[in-house]
C-alpha positions in Angstrom: 26.0 9.2 5.8 24.3 8.9 9.2 21.0 7.1 9.6 18.0 9.4 9.2 15.5 8.7 12.1 12.6 10.1 9.9 12.9 7.2 7.3 10.4 4.4 7.6 11.8 0.9 8.2 11.5 -0.3 4.7 13.3 2.7 3.2 16.0 2.6 5.9 16.7 -1.0 5.2 16.9 -0.4 1.5 19.2 2.5 1.9 21.5 0.5 4.3 21.6 -2.5 1.9 22.5 -0.3 -1.1 25.2 1.6 0.9 26.7 -1.7 1.9 26.7 -2.8 -1.7 28.5 0.5 -2.7 31.1 0.1 0.1 31.7 -3.5 -0.9 32.3 -2.4 -4.5 34.6 0.4 -3.6 36.6 -1.9 -1.4 36.8 -4.4 -4.2 38.3 -1.8 -6.6 40.8 -0.6 -3.9 42.2 -4.0 -2.9 45.9 -4.4 -3.5 46.5 -0.7 -4.0 48.0 0.0 -0.5 50.9 -1.5 1.5 50.1 -3.5 4.6 52.7 -1.5 6.7 51.1 1.8 5.8 48.7 3.2 8.5 45.1 3.5 7.3 44.1 6.9 5.8 41.2 9.0 6.9 39.2 7.6 4.0 39.9 4.0 5.2 38.8 4.9 8.8 35.6 6.7 7.4 34.6 3.7 5.3 35.2 1.2 8.1 33.0 3.4 10.3 30.3 3.6 7.7 30.4 -0.2 7.3 29.8 -0.6 11.1 27.0 1.9 11.2 25.0 0.2 8.3 25.7 -3.3 9.6 24.4 -2.2 13.0 21.3 -0.7 11.3 20.5 -4.0 9.6 21.1 -6.0 12.8 18.8 -3.6 14.8 16.1 -3.9 12.2 16.4 -7.7 12.1 16.1 -7.8 16.0 13.0 -5.6 15.8 11.4 -7.9 13.2 12.2 -10.9 15.3 10.6 -9.2 18.3 7.5 -8.4 16.2 7.2 -12.1 15.1 7.3 -13.2 18.7 4.5 -10.7 19.5 2.4 -12.0 16.5 2.9 -15.6 17.7 1.8 -14.8 21.2 -1.3 -13.0 19.9 -2.1 -16.0 17.6 -1.6 -18.4 20.6 -4.0 -16.2 22.6 -6.7 -16.6 19.9 -6.2 -20.3 19.8 -6.5 -20.7 23.5 -9.6 -18.5 23.5 -11.1 -20.8 20.8 -10.3 -23.9 22.8 -11.8 -22.4 26.0 -14.9 -21.4 24.1 -15.3 -25.0 22.8 -14.8 -26.5 26.3 -17.4 -24.1 27.7 -19.8 -24.9 24.9 -19.4 -28.6 25.6 -20.2 -28.2 29.3 -23.2 -26.1 28.3 -24.5 -28.9 25.9 -23.8 -31.6 28.5 -25.9 -29.7 31.2 -28.7 -29.1 28.6 -28.8 -32.8 27.6 -28.8 -34.0 31.3 -31.5 -31.5 32.4 -29.1 -29.7 34.8 -28.9 -26.0 35.5 -27.2 -24.2 32.7 -23.8 -22.6 33.6 -23.2 -18.9 33.1 -21.9 -17.9 29.7 -18.2 -17.4 29.8 -16.3 -14.5 28.4 -14.8 -16.9 25.7 -18.2 -17.9 24.6 -19.3 -14.3 24.4 -16.4 -13.4 22.2 -17.0 -16.4 20.0 -20.7 -15.4 19.5 -19.6 -11.8 18.6 -17.3 -13.3 15.9 -14.1 -12.3 17.7 -13.2 -16.0 18.2 -14.6 -18.1 15.3 -12.3 -21.1 14.7 -12.2 -24.8 15.2 -10.6 -25.7 18.6 -6.8 -25.6 18.1 -6.9 -23.7 14.8 -5.9 -20.1 14.0 -8.6 -18.4 11.9 -6.2 -16.0 10.3 -3.9 -18.8 9.1 -6.7 -20.9 7.6 -9.2 -18.5 6.2 -7.5 -15.3 5.1 -5.8 -16.5 1.9 -6.9 -20.1 1.4 -10.3 -20.6 3.0 -11.0 -24.2 4.2 -14.1 -26.2 3.6 -16.8 -24.8 6.0 -16.5 -26.6 9.3 -19.6 -27.3 11.4 -20.4 -28.0 15.0 -23.5 -29.7 16.3 -23.3 -28.3 19.8 -26.8 -26.9 20.4 -27.7 -27.4 16.8 -25.7 -24.4 15.7 -23.6 -24.4 12.6 -20.3 -22.4 12.9 -19.3 -20.0 10.1 -16.0 -20.0 8.2 -14.4 -16.6 8.6 -12.4 -15.2 5.7 -11.0 -11.8 4.8 -12.2 -9.3 2.3 -9.5 -8.4 -0.3 -10.5 -4.7 -0.2 -11.4 -3.7 3.4 -9.6 -6.7 5.1 -12.5 -7.2 7.4 -13.7 -10.7 8.4 -16.7 -11.9 6.4 -19.1 -14.8 6.8 -19.6 -17.5 4.0 -23.1 -16.3 3.0 -22.0 -12.6 2.6 -19.3 -12.8 0.1 -18.3 -13.0 -3.6 -15.3 -15.1 -4.5 -13.5 -14.5 -7.8 -11.7 -17.2 -9.8 -8.4 -15.6 -8.6 -9.3 -16.8 -5.1 -9.9 -13.3 -3.6 -13.1 -12.6 -1.6 -15.3 -9.5 -1.5 -17.7 -8.7 1.3 -21.2 -7.4 0.7 -20.3 -3.8 1.3 -17.2 -3.7 -1.0 -19.1 -5.6 -3.6 -21.9 -3.0 -3.6 -19.3 -0.2 -3.7 -17.6 -1.9 -6.7 -20.9 -2.1 -8.6 -21.7 1.5 -7.8 -18.3 2.7 -9.0 -18.6 0.5 -12.2 -22.0 1.9 -13.0 -20.4 5.3 -13.4 -17.0 4.3 -14.7 -16.7 2.1 -17.8 -13.0 1.4 -17.1 -14.2 -0.9 -14.3 -16.3 -2.9 -16.7 -16.6 -5.9 -16.9 -16.3 -6.5 -13.2 -13.1 -8.3 -12.6 -10.4 -9.0 -10.1 -6.8 -9.5 -11.3 -8.1 -9.4 -14.8 -10.4 -12.4 -14.3 -14.2 -11.9 -14.4 -16.1 -11.9 -11.2 -19.2 -14.2 -11.0 -22.2 -12.0 -11.9 -24.9 -14.3 -10.3 -23.1 -14.1 -6.9 -22.8 -10.3 -7.3 -26.5 -9.9 -8.1 -27.4 -11.9 -5.1 -25.9 -9.2 -2.8 -27.7 -6.3 -4.5 -31.1 -4.9 -3.7 -33.8 -5.2 -6.4 -33.5 -1.5 -7.6 -29.7 -1.8 -8.0 -30.2 -5.2 -9.7 -32.4 -3.6 -12.4 -29.8 -0.7 -12.9 -27.0 -3.3 -13.0 -28.8 -5.4 -15.6 -29.5 -2.4 -17.9 -25.9 -1.3 -17.6 -24.7 -4.7 -18.5 -26.7 -4.7 -21.7 -25.3 -1.2 -22.5 -21.7 -1.8 -21.8 -21.9 -5.3 -23.4 -22.7 -3.5 -26.7 -19.6 -2.4 -28.7 -19.2 1.2 -28.2 -19.4 2.1 -31.9 -22.8 0.5 -32.1 -24.5 2.0 -29.0 -27.4 4.3 -29.7 -28.3 6.9 -27.1 -31.2 9.4 -26.9 -30.1 12.6 -28.7 -31.9 14.7 -26.0 -28.9 16.0 -24.0 -31.0 16.0 -20.7 -31.9 12.3 -21.2 -29.2 10.3 -23.0 -31.0 7.1 -22.4 -29.4 4.0 -23.9 -31.7 2.9 -26.8 -29.9 -0.3 -27.9 -27.5 -1.5 -30.5 -27.4 -0.3 -34.1 -26.8 -2.4 -37.2 -24.2 -0.7 -39.4 -25.3 -2.7 -42.4 -29.0 -2.3 -41.8 -31.4 0.3 -43.1 -31.7 3.7 -41.5 -34.5 3.9 -38.8 -35.9 6.3 -36.3 -35.9 5.0 -32.8 -38.1 6.6 -30.1 -36.8 7.0 -26.6 -39.1 5.4 -24.0 -38.2 8.1 -21.5 -38.6 11.4 -23.2 -40.1 10.3 -26.6 -37.3 12.0 -28.6 -36.5 10.3 -31.9 -33.0 9.2 -32.8 -31.5 8.3 -36.2 -30.0 4.9 -36.1 -27.5 5.9 -38.8 -25.9 9.1 -37.7 -27.1 8.7 -34.0 -28.3 12.3 -34.0 -31.9 13.6 -33.8 -34.2 12.1 -36.4 -34.4 14.0 -39.7 -37.2 12.4 -41.8 -36.7 13.0 -45.6 -33.2 14.5 -45.2 -29.8 12.8 -45.5 -27.5 12.4 -42.5 -25.3 15.4 -42.0 -22.1 16.0 -40.0 -22.9 17.1 -36.5 -21.4 20.5 -36.0 -20.8 20.1 -32.3 -19.0 16.8 -32.8 -16.8 18.3 -35.5 -16.0 21.3 -33.2 -14.8 18.9 -30.5 -12.7 16.9 -32.9 -11.1 20.2 -34.1 -10.3 21.1 -30.6 -8.8 17.7 -30.0 -6.5 18.0 -33.1 -5.4 21.5 -32.0 -4.6 20.3 -28.5 -2.8 17.2 -29.5 -5.3 14.8 -28.0 -6.0 11.4 -29.6 -9.3 9.6 -30.4 -9.8 6.0 -29.4 -10.0 3.9 -32.6 -12.6 1.6 -30.9 -15.2 3.8 -29.2 -14.1 7.2 -30.7 -13.8 8.9 -27.3 -11.2 11.6 -27.0 -8.3 10.9 -24.6 -5.5 13.0 -23.3 -2.2 11.7 -22.0 -1.2 13.3 -18.7 1.5 10.9 -17.5 3.2 7.7 -18.5 4.0 6.3 -21.9 2.2 6.3 -25.2 0.6 3.0 -24.6 -3.1 4.0 -24.0 -5.8 1.8 -22.5 -9.2 3.4 -23.1 -12.1 3.0 -20.7 -13.6 0.7 -23.3 -10.4 -1.5 -22.8 -9.0 -0.8 -26.3 -5.2 -0.5 -26.3 -3.6 1.9 -28.9 -0.7 4.2 -29.5 -1.3 7.7 -28.4 0.8 9.2 -31.3 -0.8 7.5 -34.2 -4.0 5.8 -32.8 -2.9 2.4 -34.2 -3.6 -0.6 -32.2 -0.9 -1.2 -29.7 2.3 -2.9 -31.0 1.2 -2.3 -34.6 3.3 0.8 -35.2 6.9 1.9 -34.9 6.2 5.0 -32.9 8.4 5.6 -29.8 6.9 4.6 -26.5 7.9 7.6 -24.4 8.3 11.3 -24.2 11.7 11.8 -22.6 10.4 14.2 -19.9 7.5 11.9 -19.0 10.0 9.0 -18.9 12.2 10.7 -16.4 9.3 11.9 -14.2 7.8 8.4 -14.2 11.2 6.8 -13.4 11.7 9.2 -10.4 8.2 8.4 -9.2 8.7 4.7 -9.4 12.1 5.0 -7.5 10.3 6.9 -4.8 7.7 4.2 -4.6 10.5 1.7 -4.2 12.8 3.4 -1.8 10.5 5.8 0.0 9.7 9.5 -0.4 12.8 10.4 1.7 15.3 8.6 -0.4 15.9 11.5 -2.7 17.4 13.6 0.2 18.7 10.8 2.4 20.7 9.0 -0.4 20.9 11.3 -3.4 23.7 9.3 -5.2 21.8 6.0 -4.8 18.6 7.7 -5.9 20.1 9.1 -9.1 21.6 5.7 -9.9 18.3 3.9 -9.4 16.5 6.5 -11.5 18.9 6.0 -14.4 18.4 2.2 -14.1 14.6 2.6 -14.0 14.6 4.9 -17.1 16.3 2.2 -19.1 13.9 -0.5 -17.8 10.8 1.7 -18.5 12.0 2.6 -21.9 11.3 -0.9 -23.3 9.3 -2.5 -20.5 6.9 0.1 -19.3 4.5 -2.0 -17.3 3.6 -5.6 -16.2 0.5 -6.2 -18.3 1.9 -9.3 -20.0 2.7 -11.2 -16.8 0.5 -9.3 -14.3 1.6 -7.1 -11.4 2.9 -8.6 -8.2 1.3 -6.4 -5.5 2.2 -6.0 -1.9 0.9 -3.6 0.7 2.9 -0.4 1.3 1.9 1.4 4.4 1.6 5.3 4.3 -0.2 7.7 2.2 0.3 8.3 -1.5 -1.3 9.0 -4.9 -2.6 6.2 -7.1 -0.8 6.4 -10.5 -3.9 5.1 -12.2 -6.8 7.1 -10.9 -4.8 10.0 -9.2 -6.7 9.7 -6.0 -4.8 10.2 -2.7 -5.1 7.6 0.0 -3.6 8.4 3.4 -3.4 4.8 4.9 -1.8 2.5 2.3 -1.3 1.7 -1.4 -0.4 -1.5 -3.3 3.1 -1.5 -4.7 4.2 -3.8 -7.6 7.6 -5.4 -6.8 8.4 -5.6 -10.5 7.6 -2.3 -12.1 7.3 -0.3 -8.9 3.9 1.2 -9.7 1.8 2.4 -6.8 -2.0 1.9 -7.0 -5.0 1.9 -4.9 -6.8 -1.4 -4.2 -9.6 -0.5 -6.6 -7.3 0.1 -9.5 -4.9 -2.7 -8.7 -7.6 -5.3 -8.4 -10.4 -4.2 -10.6 -9.1 -1.7 -13.2 -5.4 -2.4 -14.3 
C-alpha cells in the first residue's frame, strides 16, 4: 500500500506503524519455511519494498518533527532575547529618570512588552513558566510598575492577566470572557451545573467577581434553583411564566404558593395550578407525555423524572441532573443485570472511536487495519464503555469534527481521549463529562 498524501501526519504515522507491525508478524510466521539457496519470490520482494517504504515514511516524519522542534526553539529564544532587551531598555530609562537626564526614546522591545507581547522576567520564557504551572507573580520596581504574570486560558488558549481569571482546583485557568460564556451556557443547560472543570467544582466567589451585577443576580437565583433536588422544585404552573417558586416538603401539608411574577397559584403537593377544596388529580398533559414515552421506548430519569431518549452510545445514561441509570430498566447504574449495549450502536460507536484514533481517512487507506481495530474496540467497549472511573486523558486533535457529547460540529479542533478514543469539544470535556 503506497502512502496517501491526503492523510494528516498523525494518521499517516499510525498507519505506517501498524503496517510495520503486520509485516513483522508475517515475517515471524514465515521464518524457516524457505531454503536459503532459493531466490526470493515476488511476495518476498513486495514485502521488502513495503518495509522500506514505511520505514522511510517514519524517518521522514521524525526529520520533520525535529525541524519543527528547532523552529520552536528559535522562536522561544527570540522571545527570551526580546524580554532581556526590554529589561535593559527599562533599566536605562529608569537610570535617566533618576539622574534627571533626558529620557531615551521608547524601544521596539519596550513597546512589545507594554502591549503584552513580551511579558516575562529577563531570561525566562513566558510559555514555559505560565501556561500549565503558573509561577508566583513576579514584580519589578522599575518606574514603580508591577509586572503581570501571564498564563493561558484552558478554553481559548489566550494569555490572561492575574486579575482577570478563575483558577480551578484542577490547576486550569479561565479568562473573563470564557468564564462568562460558561456561566451563560450553564444558566440554560443544567448538565453544566454545578460549574466544574475536570469534575472538580470551580470557585463560585471568583466566578461571581467576573460577572456584572445583573448576571450575578441571575446566577444566584439559578444556584438556588439547581441546588434544590429536582423532585422537590416547585414552578409556577402558568406556562408563559414557569418561575421557580422554591422547594417543596414532601412530608409537609399541602399549601397554595403564589408566584411573585404573575400571581398564579401553585399547589405544593401536585405542583399544578391550585385547586382549593379539591383533591390533587393526575395531570392529563403529563400522563399523555408519559404514554408517548412508553410507546416510543423512551425512559424516565428516576431522579428528576425528566424523559430521556438514547440516540447513541451504551445504555449507561447520565441525566442533566447528574443522575446515572440504566436506559433499559431505569435502575440506578450498576444495580441491574441488563446488557450495556445494543449491538448496532456498539459497532457504530466502535467505528467512530477508531476513526477518532486513526483519522477519518483510515477506513479507505488501511481497510484491513481499520477492521481489526474496530473488532478490538468492540470488545473493549462491551465491558469498559468510558473512562468515568479514572477520568479521561485528553489531548488536542487538530481538524474539524463532531463532539460525541453535545453533537456540535467544530471546524478547528477537538479533544481526544487517549484511553477510550472519545472526541469531545472543550466545553463538554472540561465542564460536562
